[in-house]
C-alpha positions as CSV (number, residue, x, y, z in Angstrom):
1,M,59.7,-26.7,31.5
2,V,60.5,-29.1,28.6
3,I,63.0,-31.7,29.3
4,Y,65.3,-33.6,26.8
5,E,67.7,-36.1,27.2
6,L,70.9,-34.8,25.9
7,D,73.3,-37.0,24.3
8,D,76.2,-35.8,22.2
9,Y,76.7,-39.3,20.5
10,D,73.1,-39.9,19.4
11,P,73.0,-39.5,15.6
12,W,69.2,-38.8,15.8
13,G,69.6,-35.9,18.2
14,D,68.3,-35.1,21.7
15,D,65.3,-37.1,22.8
16,Y,62.2,-35.3,24.4
17,I,61.2,-36.7,27.7
18,E,58.4,-34.6,29.1
19,T,57.1,-31.0,29.4
20,L,56.1,-30.0,33.0
21,Y,53.8,-27.1,33.9
22,F,53.9,-25.1,37.1
23,P,51.6,-22.3,38.5
24,N,52.8,-18.6,38.6
25,C,56.2,-18.3,40.6
26,S,57.1,-14.6,41.6
27,V,58.7,-12.4,44.3
28,V,58.7,-8.8,45.3
29,L,62.1,-7.3,45.8
30,N,63.0,-5.2,48.9
31,C,65.3,-2.4,47.7
32,D,67.4,0.6,49.1
33,L,69.4,3.1,47.0
34,D,72.2,0.6,45.7
35,R,70.9,-2.8,46.2
36,C,67.9,-5.2,46.2
37,Y,68.1,-7.9,49.0
38,E,67.9,-11.5,48.3
39,V,64.4,-13.1,48.3
40,I,63.2,-16.6,47.6
41,S,59.9,-18.0,46.8
42,N,58.0,-20.9,48.2
43,W,58.6,-24.2,46.5
44,K,56.0,-24.9,43.7
45,N,54.9,-28.6,42.5
46,V,53.9,-29.5,39.1
47,S,50.5,-28.4,38.3
48,G,50.3,-30.3,35.0
49,R,52.2,-32.4,32.3
50,D,52.4,-33.7,28.8
51,Y,53.8,-37.1,29.1
52,G,56.5,-38.0,26.7
53,T,58.7,-41.3,26.8
54,W,59.2,-41.0,30.6
55,Q,57.5,-39.5,33.7
56,T,59.5,-37.1,35.6
57,N,58.9,-34.8,38.7
58,A,60.3,-31.6,39.9
59,K,59.9,-28.7,42.1
60,I,60.8,-24.9,41.3
61,R,61.3,-21.8,43.3
62,L,62.5,-18.3,42.3
63,K,65.4,-16.5,43.8
64,A,66.4,-12.9,43.1
65,W,68.6,-10.1,44.2
66,G,70.3,-7.1,42.5
67,H,72.7,-4.2,43.0
68,L,73.2,-0.8,41.0
69,V,75.6,-0.7,38.4
70,E,76.7,2.8,37.3
71,P,78.3,3.4,33.8
């Protein structure tokens, strides 16, 4: 995850803050004929970083679901 400070009024553009790396995050969908039920992964902590101007911290998790759309 690359983090920038977004500032509309900064004439030099957005400032790079830091890059965070996370371990693989995946889920297995449980589906029937017309939908896939919601599944959520466990929280994942930062596994590495490239320090920029500030140090940040974050966690991620994956949430997925689906449904059949027929043309």
